[in-house]
N, C-alpha and C positions, 0 to 999 in steps of 0.2 A: 634820654639815652635808649638806643637800639641797641640791645643784649643780644648777645645767639643762648638760643637756653638751651643748656645739658644735658642731656637725658640721660634717667638709668643706666646700668653697666653692668651687668653682669659676674660679681668677683669672683677675680684671676687665682690659684693660685697659691695660697696660703691670708683667706682673706685679702688679698689686694685692690685696686682696682684703677682701672687709667678714666677719665673725665679728658673729654677731648673736649679746646675749644680754638679759641681762635687769638693770635697773641694777645691783641687787642681787649681779649675781652679776659683776660687770664686772669686780673688782679678785683673783676666783679668778682673771675670765678670764687677764686682764693677765701676772698672775704667770705661770700655764704656757707664754704665751706667750712670754717673759724665760725659759723652763728653762735656755734650754745657757747666759747667760752667769751664772744663779748654782746651779745643779744641783744645787737645793731637792728631795724628795721627796715625791709630792703628799703624805703626817702632814703634813709641814714645809711644803710650801705650807699647809696651812689655816690651823696654824701664825701663818707672816706673812702670808695676807691678815687674817684677823681681826684681828691686827695692824693694817693697816694701816688696815682698812674703824676700828676705831675710834678711828682716829690721824685719818679724815677726821671724830668727829662729835665728838672735841676738837673740834677747827679751827673748826670753826664755827660754838662757842659763845665763841671769840674771840674779840676785833675787832683788826682788822687781820694777821691772821695768817698773814702772810705777812712780819713783819717780829715776830713771836712764836712762831719755830720753834722755842725753847733752848723756851720758857715749854707747850707743844708738846708736844716732847719729855719736859721731864720731868713733863708727869701724865701724858703714852704707860710711863716709864719705871717710875711710882711700883710698887709693893709688888701690892699692892692690884687697880691698874690689870690687873699683868702675872696677877697670882688668880682674878679675871676671865676673862679669857683665857684661860686653864688651864681655866679650867672650862666655858668656851660650848663652848672644841674636845674635850673631853674627854681630856686627856691626865694624866699624874702630874706632879708636879713636881718630876721628875729628871729625867719624859724633854723636857718643857719646858725645861732647863737645858741638856742636847741640843743640841736643834733651838733656844734663844740662841745655844751657842754653834757651831756651823754657821754660825748668819746674821753670825757677827761673820768666820768662816773665810773666807767668800764678799765680804764686805766690802759685807752687804746692809746691819747696823746694827754704829757706831763710837761706846765713849765714850755709849750710854744715846742714839744718838741713832741717825734714821732715813736711810741714805745720801741725799743729793738724788734718786740714776740711777734708787733704784725708787719715788720718787713722783710718778706721770707725776699731773703740770697738767692731770686732771678734774674735770667741774664730774655729778654727777649728771643721766639722762635727757638730756644733750646729748654730741653726736657727738663720739667719739677717734678724733685721725689719730698711728701712728707709721708713720714713715720709715728704713728700713729703707737703705743706701748703702750698695750692695755698688765695691767699689773693683778695676776687673781692672788688675794691674798686671801690670810681665815678669818674668820670674825671671830674678835676678842672674846668673846661673850661664852 
């Protein structure tokens, strides 16, 4: 998968920064930013990104996708769909099973559905904002 590299940018006012990327690279870039939370390897991120991209593709064809999340996940986790994703990424069946196990382990997927925490509410071509809030607490000691 040919990905555009995102160059580091200087933080803007109040710790904000911009990450420039193409719409087709958004999901991969988003999973890279989320890496501290899921700890997937770059190859595992490639597969997870391909799954999320397919999920968005399926959702675009379904009426009222917000109400039909179960249908979207059912179609996504269908054996034919997973096989197509596996071939697109270029991994073996056994490697795909290892990655799916890791995705379950880190709670990215569970019971044949994607965890909502890993599905950005994003529209292709539009700006996406992600906020981290650091709460500084005094040590109890």
